[in-house]
C-alpha positions in Angstrom: 0.0 0.1 -0.2 1.0 3.2 -1.1 1.7 6.6 1.1 -1.4 8.2 -0.4 -3.4 4.6 -0.1 -2.7 4.5 3.4 -4.8 7.8 4.6 -8.2 5.5 3.9 -9.3 2.9 5.7 -10.7 0.1 3.6 -14.4 0.3 3.1 -15.1 -2.7 4.8 -13.3 -0.8 8.0 -16.5 0.8 8.9 -19.4 0.6 10.9 -22.8 2.7 10.6 -24.9 4.0 13.0 -28.2 6.7 12.3 -31.6 8.2 13.1 -33.8 6.7 10.5 -33.4 10.2 8.3 -29.1 10.0 7.7 -26.4 8.3 8.7 -22.5 8.6 10.0 -19.5 5.9 9.1 -17.4 5.5 11.9 -14.1 3.5 11.1 -11.9 0.9 13.2 -10.1 4.1 13.8 -12.7 5.9 15.6 -12.9 8.7 12.6 -16.5 9.5 11.7 -15.3 9.6 7.8 -18.8 9.9 6.1 -21.7 11.9 7.4 -24.8 13.7 5.3 -27.2 16.4 7.4 -29.9 16.8 7.4 -30.5 13.5 5.6 -29.4 10.7 3.4 -28.8 12.6 0.1 -27.8 16.1 1.2 -24.3 17.1 1.0 -21.5 15.6 3.1 -20.6 17.4 6.4 -17.6 14.7 6.6 -15.9 13.1 3.4 -12.9 11.7 4.4 -13.5 8.8 3.0 -13.8 10.1 -0.6 -10.7 12.8 0.0 -8.5 12.1 3.1 -7.3 15.8 3.1 -10.3 18.0 2.2 -13.4 16.2 2.6 -13.5 16.8 6.8 -13.6 14.4 9.4 -14.2 13.8 13.2 -11.4 12.4 14.9 -11.6 10.2 18.3 -8.6 7.8 19.2 -6.4 6.6 21.8 -3.7 8.9 21.6 -1.0 6.0 21.5 -0.2 3.4 20.0 -3.5 0.6 19.9 -4.9 -2.0 18.8 -8.5 -2.1 17.5 -11.5 -3.8 17.6 -15.2 -2.8 16.4 -18.4 -4.5 17.1 -22.0 -3.7 17.8 -23.6 -3.8 21.1 -26.0 -6.7 21.0 -29.2 -6.5 19.1 -29.1 -2.5 18.3 -26.9 -0.1 16.1 -24.8 1.1 18.7 -21.4 0.9 17.4 -18.5 0.2 20.0 -14.9 0.4 18.7 -12.4 -0.3 21.5 -8.9 0.1 21.8 -6.0 -1.9 23.0 -2.8 -0.3 24.1 -0.1 -0.9 26.8 -1.5 0.9 29.4 -4.9 0.2 29.2 -8.5 -0.5 27.3 -10.8 2.6 26.0 -13.9 2.4 23.9 -16.0 4.8 21.8 -19.7 4.0 22.2 -21.3 6.0 18.8 -24.8 6.3 18.1 -27.6 8.4 17.4 -30.6 8.5 19.2 -34.1 7.9 17.3 -36.3 11.0 18.5 -40.0 10.5 18.4 -40.8 14.5 18.6 -40.5 15.5 14.8 -38.6 18.8 15.7 -35.9 16.7 18.0 -35.7 14.8 14.9 -34.4 17.7 13.2 -31.4 17.6 15.1 -29.5 14.4 14.1 -27.7 14.3 17.5 -24.9 12.1 17.3 -23.3 11.1 19.9 -19.9 9.6 21.0 -19.1 8.6 24.2 -15.5 7.9 25.1 -14.0 6.0 28.6 -11.0 3.7 29.4 -12.1 0.7 31.4 -8.7 -0.4 32.1 -5.6 1.3 33.1 -5.5 4.7 31.6 -5.2 6.6 28.1 -4.4 9.8 26.4 -7.5 10.9 23.9 -7.3 12.8 20.7 -10.2 14.7 19.5 -10.8 16.8 15.9 -13.7 18.0 15.0 -13.1 19.2 10.8 -16.0 19.7 9.2 -16.3 20.3 5.5 -19.8 21.6 4.2 -22.0 21.1 1.2 -18.9 18.2 -0.2 -15.9 20.6 1.0 -17.4 23.1 -1.1 -18.6 26.3 1.3 -16.5 28.1 4.0 -17.6 28.2 7.1 -16.6 29.9 10.8 -16.1 28.7 13.7 -17.0 30.5 17.0 -16.8 29.0 20.7 -19.8 30.3 23.2 -19.6 28.6 26.4 -18.6 24.9 26.5 -20.1 24.7 22.5 -18.2 25.1 19.9 -20.5 26.6 16.7 -19.5 25.7 13.1 -21.4 28.1 10.9 -22.1 27.8 7.1 -23.8 29.0 4.9 -26.9 26.4 4.8 -26.2 24.6 7.7 -25.0 25.1 11.3 -23.7 22.7 13.9 -23.2 22.1 17.5 -20.4 20.8 19.3 -20.9 20.0 23.1 -18.5 18.7 24.8 -17.3 17.2 28.7 -13.8 18.1 27.9 -12.1 21.5 26.8 -11.9 22.3 23.4 -9.7 24.4 21.5 -10.3 26.1 18.1 -7.8 26.2 15.5 -8.4 27.8 12.1 -11.4 25.7 11.0 -11.4 23.3 12.6 -11.9 22.1 17.0 -9.5 20.1 19.1 -8.6 18.6 22.2 -6.4 16.5 23.8 -7.4 14.5 27.5 -6.3 11.6 29.5 -9.4 9.2 31.6 -8.2 7.1 33.9 -10.1 3.5 34.6 -13.8 4.3 34.8 -13.8 7.9 33.7 -15.6 9.3 30.1 -15.9 12.1 28.2 -18.8 12.8 25.7 -19.0 14.6 22.4 -22.6 15.4 21.0 -22.5 16.7 17.6 -26.5 18.8 16.7 -27.5 20.6 14.1 -28.8 23.9 15.3 -31.0 27.0 13.9 -34.0 25.9 11.8 -35.3 26.5 15.2 -33.4 24.3 16.7 -31.9 25.6 20.0 -28.2 24.5 21.1 -28.2 21.7 23.9 -25.9 20.4 26.4 -25.3 16.9 26.7 -23.5 16.1 30.0 -22.3 12.7 31.0 -25.8 11.8 33.1 -27.9 12.7 29.6 -25.5 11.0 27.3 -26.4 7.3 29.4 -30.1 8.5 29.2 -29.9 8.5 25.7 -27.6 5.4 24.9 -30.5 3.7 27.5 -32.9 4.8 25.4 -31.6 4.4 22.0 -30.9 0.5 22.8 -34.5 0.1 24.5 -35.3 1.5 20.8 -33.5 -1.0 18.3 -34.1 -4.5 20.8 -37.5 -3.2 20.7 -38.0 -3.1 17.2 -36.0 -6.3 16.4 -37.5 -7.8 19.2 -41.0 -8.3 16.5 -39.1 -10.7 14.1 -40.3 -13.5 13.3 -37.0 -15.6 12.1 -35.9 -18.4 14.0 -33.5 -19.9 12.1 -30.0 -21.2 12.0 -28.5 -17.6 10.9 -30.4 -15.3 13.2 -27.2 -13.6 14.0 -27.0 -12.4 10.2 -29.9 -11.9 9.4 -30.8 -9.9 12.1 -27.5 -7.9 11.6 -28.8 -7.7 7.8 -32.8 -6.4 9.1 -31.0 -4.0 11.6 -29.3 -2.4 8.6 -32.2 -2.2 6.4 -33.9 0.0 9.2 -31.0 2.2 9.2 -30.9 2.6 5.0 -34.8 4.0 5.6 -36.2 7.7 5.3 -38.7 7.7 7.8 -40.8 10.6 7.0 -41.7 8.9 3.6 -41.1 5.2 4.1 -38.5 4.6 1.2 -35.2 2.5 1.7 -31.6 3.8 0.1 -30.0 1.3 -2.3 -26.6 2.5 0.4 -26.0 5.7 2.1 -22.9 6.1 0.3 -21.7 7.7 -3.0 -19.1 7.1 -5.3 -17.3 4.1 -3.4 -15.4 2.5 -6.3 -16.7 -0.9 -7.9 -13.2 -0.4 -8.9 -10.0 1.1 -7.2 -9.0 3.6 -9.3 -11.8 3.0 -12.2 -14.8 5.3 -13.0 -17.4 2.6 -11.7 -18.5 5.3 -9.1 -22.1 6.2 -8.6 -24.4 7.9 -6.2 -26.6 5.3 -4.6 -28.5 7.5 -1.8 -32.1 7.1 -3.7 -34.8 4.6 -3.9 -33.9 2.1 -6.5 -38.0 0.7 -7.7 -36.1 -2.9 -8.7 -35.9 -2.8 -4.6 -39.5 -3.0 -4.0 -40.4 -6.8 -4.5 -37.1 -7.8 -2.8 -37.9 -5.2 0.7 -41.1 -6.4 0.9 -40.4 -10.1 0.4 -37.9 -9.7 3.1 -39.2 -7.4 5.1 -42.6 -9.1 5.5 -41.1 -12.8 5.5 -39.3 -11.3 9.1 -42.1 -10.0 10.3 -41.6 -6.5 9.5 -45.0 -5.5 8.0 -45.2 -1.8 9.3 -41.8 -1.1 7.5 -43.2 -3.0 4.2 -46.4 -0.9 4.5 -44.3 1.8 4.5 -42.2 1.1 1.8 -45.3 0.5 -0.2 -46.8 3.6 1.3 -43.7 5.4 -0.4 -44.3 4.0 -3.9 -48.1 4.6 -3.3 -47.6 8.3 -2.2 -44.4 9.4 -4.0 -44.4 6.9 -7.3 -46.5 8.7 -9.9 -47.7 6.1 -12.1 -49.4 7.4 -14.9 -47.1 9.9 -16.6 -46.0 8.2 -19.6 -43.0 9.8 -20.5 -40.5 8.5 -23.0 -38.8 5.9 -20.6 -42.5 5.0 -19.7 -44.5 5.7 -16.7 -42.0 5.0 -14.3 -38.4 6.0 -12.9 -36.1 3.6 -12.5 -35.5 5.4 -9.1 -36.8 8.5 -7.0 -35.6 10.4 -4.4 -36.0 9.7 -0.9 -38.6 12.6 -0.8 -40.2 11.0 -4.3 -38.7 13.9 -6.8 -37.8 12.6 -10.1 -35.0 15.0 -11.1 -31.6 13.8 -10.4 -28.9 15.6 -12.5 -25.5 13.9 -11.7 -22.5 15.9 -11.3 -19.0 15.1 -10.7 -17.0 16.8 -7.8 -14.1 17.3 -9.6 -12.1 19.3 -6.1 -12.8 15.5 -4.8 -9.7 13.4 -5.3 -12.0 10.2 -4.9 -11.4 7.2 -2.6 -7.5 6.1 -2.6 -7.5 8.3 -6.3 -11.2 6.6 -7.8 -12.2 9.8 -9.7 -14.8 10.9 -10.3 -16.5 11.5 -7.2 -20.4 11.7 -8.8 -23.7 13.6 -7.3 -26.7 12.4 -8.8 -27.7 9.3 -10.9 -27.8 9.8 -14.9 -29.5 6.5 -14.9 -32.3 7.8 -13.7 -32.9 8.8 -16.8 -32.5 5.1 -18.6 -35.1 2.3 -19.6 -35.2 -0.2 -17.8 -38.0 -2.7 -18.2 -37.4 -4.8 -15.2 -39.0 -2.7 -12.7 -42.3 -3.2 -13.9 -41.7 -6.9 -12.6 -40.3 -5.6 -9.4 -42.8 -3.1 -8.5 -46.0 -4.9 -9.7 -44.3 -8.0 -7.9 -43.8 -6.3 -4.1 -47.7 -5.4 -4.8 -48.8 -9.0 -5.0 -46.7 -10.0 -2.0 -48.2 -7.3 -0.3 -51.6 -8.1 -1.1 -50.5 -11.7 -0.2 -49.5 -10.9 3.1 -50.0 -7.8 4.4 -53.0 -5.9 3.0 -55.0 -6.1 0.0 -54.7 -3.7 -2.7 -56.9 -0.2 -2.7 -59.4 0.0 -5.8 -58.0 2.8 -6.7 -54.0 1.6 -7.1 -55.7 -1.4 -8.8 -56.8 1.2 -11.5 -52.8 1.9 -11.8 -51.7 -1.1 -12.3 -53.5 -1.7 -14.6 -52.5 0.9 -16.5 -48.8 0.0 -15.9 -49.8 -3.7 -17.0 -51.2 -2.3 -20.3 -48.1 -0.4 -20.7 -46.1 -3.7 -20.7 -48.1 -5.4 -22.8 -47.6 -3.0 -25.8 -43.9 -2.2 -24.4 -42.0 -5.7 -23.4 -40.2 -5.9 -26.3 -37.9 -3.4 -26.2 -34.1 -2.8 -26.7 -33.2 -1.2 -22.9 -30.3 -0.7 -20.6 -31.1 -3.2 -18.7 -30.6 -4.5 -14.2 -27.1 -3.5 -14.9 -27.8 0.0 -16.1 -25.0 -0.5 -18.7 -23.9 3.1 -20.2 -22.8 1.1 -23.7 -26.3 1.3 -25.6 -29.8 -1.2 -25.5 -29.9 -4.2 -26.0 -32.6 -6.9 -25.9 -32.0 -8.1 -22.3 -33.0 -11.6 -21.3 -33.9 -10.3 -17.8 -35.9 -7.6 -19.0 -38.3 -9.8 -20.5 -38.3 -12.2 -17.6 -39.4 -9.2 -15.3 -41.8 -7.8 -18.1 -43.4 -11.8 -17.4 -43.4 -11.4 -14.0 -45.7 -7.9 -14.1 -47.8 -9.4 -16.5 -48.2 -13.0 -14.3 -48.6 -10.9 -11.1 -51.0 -8.5 -12.0 -53.2 -11.5 -13.6 -52.8 -13.2 -10.1 -54.4 -10.4 -8.1 -57.1 -10.0 -10.9 -58.2 -13.5 -10.5 -57.9 -14.2 -6.5 -59.5 -10.8 -6.1 -62.3 -11.0 -9.0 -61.4 -7.8 -9.9 -61.4 -6.1 -13.4 -58.6 -7.0 -15.9 -58.3 -7.5 -19.7 -56.9 -10.6 -19.0 -57.4 -12.5 -22.4 -55.1 -9.5 -23.6 -52.6 -9.7 -20.5 -52.5 -13.6 -21.3 -51.8 -13.4 -25.1 -48.4 -11.4 -24.4 -47.3 -12.6 -20.9 -47.6 -16.0 -22.8 -45.3 -14.2 -25.7 -43.0 -13.3 -23.5 -42.1 -17.0 -22.4 -42.5 -17.9 -25.9 -39.5 -15.3 -26.7 -37.3 -16.5 -23.7 -37.5 -20.1 -24.5 -36.6 -19.4 -28.2 -34.2 -16.6 -28.5 -33.0 -16.2 -24.7 -32.2 -19.8 -24.9 -28.3 -20.6 -27.0 -28.1 -24.5 -27.8 -24.4 -23.3 -28.4 -23.8 -23.0 -24.2 -26.9 -25.0 -23.3 -27.7 -22.0 -20.9 -30.1 -19.2 -20.7 -28.0 -16.0 -21.6 -27.9 -12.1 -21.5 -29.7 -11.0 -23.8 -31.3 -12.3 -27.2 -29.7 -14.6 -29.9 -26.2 -14.0 -28.4 -23.9 -16.4 -26.4 -23.5 -14.4 -23.1 -24.0 -15.2 -19.4 -25.6 -13.0 -16.9 -26.0 -13.7 -13.5 -29.5 -11.7 -13.7 -30.5 -15.4 -14.6 -30.3 -16.5 -11.4 -33.8 -14.6 -10.5 -35.8 -17.2 -13.4 -36.6 -19.9 -10.5 -36.7 -17.2 -8.1 -39.4 -15.6 -9.9 -40.8 -18.9 -10.6 -40.9 -18.4 -14.3 -38.8 -21.9 -14.6 -39.2 -25.2 -12.3 -36.0 -25.0 -10.1 -35.3 -28.4 -11.7 -36.5 -27.5 -15.1 -33.7 -29.5 -17.2 -32.9 -26.1 -18.9 -32.7 -24.2 -16.0 -30.1 -27.1 -14.4 -28.0 -27.1 -17.5 -28.1 -23.0 -17.2 -27.6 -23.1 -13.3 -23.9 -25.2 -14.5 -23.1 -23.2 -17.0 -23.4 -20.3 -14.6 -21.4 -22.2 -12.2 -18.6 -22.9 -14.7 -18.5 -19.2 -16.1 -19.4 -16.6 -14.0 -18.9 -18.5 -10.0 -15.4 -18.0 -8.2 -15.2 -19.8 -4.5 -18.8 -19.2 -3.6 -18.4 -15.6 -5.6 -20.6 -14.3 -8.3 -19.8 -12.0 -11.2 -22.8 -10.1 -13.3 -21.0 -11.1 -16.6 -17.9 -10.6 -18.5 -17.6 -7.1 -19.7 -15.5 -8.1 -22.1 -17.8 -10.5 -23.4 -20.0 -8.2 -23.0 -18.8 -4.4 -23.6 -20.7 -2.0 -20.9 -19.2 1.3 -22.2 -16.9 1.1 -19.0 -13.3 0.8 -19.0 -11.8 -2.0 -16.8 -13.3 -4.9 -14.6 -14.8 -5.3 -11.9 -15.4 -7.3 -8.3 -18.1 -10.0 -8.0 -21.4 -8.9 -7.1 -22.7 -10.1 -3.7 -26.6 -10.1 -4.6 -25.8 -12.6 -7.6 -23.8 -14.3 -5.0 -26.7 -15.1 -2.5 -29.2 -15.3 -5.6 -27.0 -18.5 -6.7 -27.1 -19.8 -3.0 -30.8 -19.8 -3.3 -31.3 -21.1 -7.0 -29.1 -24.2 -5.5 -31.0 -24.9 -2.5 -34.4 -24.8 -5.0 -32.7 -26.7 -7.1 -32.3 -29.4 -4.5 -28.3 -29.1 -4.5 -28.4 -28.1 -0.5 -25.0 -28.9 0.9 -23.8 -26.7 -2.3 -25.8 -24.1 -1.4 -25.4 -24.2 2.5 -21.3 -24.3 1.7 -21.7 -21.7 -0.5 -23.8 -19.5 2.3 -21.5 -20.4 5.3 -18.2 -18.9 2.5 -20.4 -15.8 2.0 -20.6 -15.3 4.9 -17.1 -15.2 5.9 -16.8 -12.5 2.9 -18.7 -9.9 5.2 -16.5 -7.2 7.0 -16.1 -7.2 10.8 -19.5 -6.5 11.5 -21.7 -8.4 9.1 -21.8 -5.8 6.5 -21.8 -6.0 3.1 -20.8 -3.3 0.1 -22.4 -4.2 -3.4 -19.3 -6.1 -4.5 -16.1 -8.2 -3.1 -12.5 -7.7 -4.9 -9.8 -10.2 -5.6 -8.4 -10.3 -1.8 -12.1 -10.3 -0.7 -12.1 -6.6 0.1 -15.3 -4.9 0.2 -15.9 -2.8 -3.0 -18.4 -0.1 -3.9 -21.2 1.3 -1.9 -21.4 0.7 1.5 -23.7 -0.9 3.1 -25.6 -2.0 0.4 -30.0 -2.5 1.0 -30.7 -4.8 -2.2 -27.0 -7.9 -1.2 -29.0 -7.5 2.7 -32.5 -8.1 1.3 -30.8 -10.9 -0.5 -28.9 -12.6 2.2 -32.9 -12.8 4.1 -34.1 -14.5 1.4 -31.2 -17.0 1.0 -31.3 -17.8 4.5 -35.0 -18.3 4.8 -35.3 -20.3 1.8 -31.9 -22.3 2.7 -33.7 -22.5 6.3 -36.9 -24.1 4.2 -34.6 -26.3 2.4 -32.8 -27.7 5.4 -35.9 -28.3 7.2 
């Protein structure tokens, strides 16, 4: 590792805390190096993970050589980082209280409680905000026991139980704690009617207790009692952290521009709600017993996703802002160097304007699942759904950009056709089960035409496998969804042959590549890592095919690729490192689904 690279922790060397409106990434070295305020998609305050020198951070650590370990306070999203030095052991408890009161929730309080649990230890702290992705200047002033950081768009108040000094744009402290002593730092948003608040040690204890109680009460509604309870519950807790409580939307990931390949250009902003995640989300949440969260996500789709305005890419966008906005212009931040030099850093996402036909299947499947396990579909919602299905019947045979959002031109992706089939098939099920009005004859004709087209043009006699797009011999891991979506029997000879071909062509030690970009150019340069969602789909496909021992081994291997806290980024690199935005919601959704179905297969 070069000197430049050593300024960055590995992506996986982070934990996540949050308050259901935004999150912070805390490194194993005790540094908060990613935090956006007041919400997931707001400009960053701390972004050292994207530029170690200019991005801004909140350092808090033992001021002596020390080994560190990090874990979550059991069954919560309270993160603990421990420092083991020659003269003592210290720890930081990091958390963001989840406020019931909406005004107090706007504070987005971050509490960092540091203590010495053995011997004695010196500590250091440096709070160095860099507002608006380090584009906006700010002033620093002391007001009693508080330090105020004020910029044009956002002001933060730092309260500490140890004396703080100011130094240019930053505030810092050095202090020593003996065994049993502790110090507290609290960072609050102020202004907009929010008065500054102190945070004495006693109040921090109360906030800690209340935060632990909140997360344990929430997790207690889980119905999962299977073999992998700890990892499934960590995934559930992570998904809850990625939920934007005011609307019920779940962000794909809380970060932007963490690279899919170090030094490459595959760097995207994932702080939005993808329609594709809808079915996985509703399925996983309902399976675990989190009906309120599933209802909230369906509520987001109902309230914030307009279904009737037929634009250039159809009545749906592939993604929306957490508040439902549809305009997500993409911009490059040239002043930030990117994680370990992986430029460009992007905010916004131009893929919002792509045509990706699979989202119609994902959305309608989520409504079908919620209609089945949650509440029956409302009459006005049914009318909207019929409009969508009619559109799919007319447009399913268009080329599109596909599930992987390629930027190499539209093609006839088999996965897109598969999910158009799902859209129509699930709508037909709801109509028949509920006796709802629908043009069943027309829908059936389109559904059957898609099926025949996939069987005729999506199957390669040479590879003896279903392929990425029509009339070409390229494998694609998205087709692992074929039996999961009930398009084909998991023991159909054609599917078993496809599963073998995918295993030979795209699988490496349980890790699954999306496709081979050299064989199937995607408009971007360079290779990439394996996609963790595909790896969990592979586990589930093996289990459903009756290859249960292989599925279990592949699942257990995948668990070894998680970070030290059980979290996954989008991809796994060649040496097992996490790559891409972190943590990624759909990977954790796929983990839950794989665990649930593997438990079922094992009996």
